[in-house]
C-alpha positions, 0 to 999 in steps of 0.5 A, spaced: 500 500 500 502 506 498 504 512 503 498 516 500 493 510 502 496 510 509 494 514 515 500 519 518 502 518 525 499 525 527 492 523 524 492 516 528 494 519 534 489 524 534 483 519 532 486 515 538 486 521 542 493 520 545 499 525 545 503 523 539 510 525 542 509 520 548 508 514 543 513 509 541 518 512 536 516 506 531 509 509 531 511 516 530 515 514 524 510 509 521 504 511 517 498 506 518 494 502 514 486 502 515 487 495 517 493 497 522 489 502 525 483 498 526 487 493 529 490 498 534 483 500 536 480 493 537 486 490 541 490 496 543 498 494 545 500 495 552 503 502 550 497 504 548 493 502 554 498 505 558 497 512 555 490 512 555 490 510 562 496 515 565 497 520 559 500 524 558 494 527 554 493 531 548 490 538 549 483 536 547 483 530 552 486 534 558 480 539 557 475 534 557 477 531 563 478 537 567 471 539 564 473 546 561 475 549 554 481 549 550 481 556 551 480 556 558 487 552 558 490 557 554 488 563 558 491 560 564 497 557 561 495 550 562 496 549 554 500 543 555 500 535 556 498 533 563 498 526 566 492 523 570 496 524 576 496 532 574 489 532 572 487 528 579 491 533 583 488 539 579 481 536 580 482 535 588 485 542 589 482 546 584 485 553 583 480 559 582 481 559 574 479 551 574 473 552 578 471 558 574 472 555 567 468 549 570 462 553 572 462 557 566 462 551 561 457 547 565 452 554 565 454 554 557 452 547 556 446 548 560 443 554 556 445 550 550 440 545 552 434 549 554 
């Protein structure tokens, strides 16, 4: 299969919701066929299971886990990959910006469904 028919590692990482620089070098260097990508989803190797469980997580996943927007992360200099431990610590002892951003997003979501 030609490279034109393969998924770039960056695209695969985004679809898998993982942080590309934290993946094995072989994954970062090798475009995937559709079948290889489906196999990763169906039967994730240990490294993928660990990344999904412990991170570091990419920005959209950090925002989702914290219950805030990516914009809120950027505005508070938190626009970086975080681990599950980092996220747990932030949620357990929420700084003011996090409380405010979570409340704001929850209110916006409530207004969107009304």
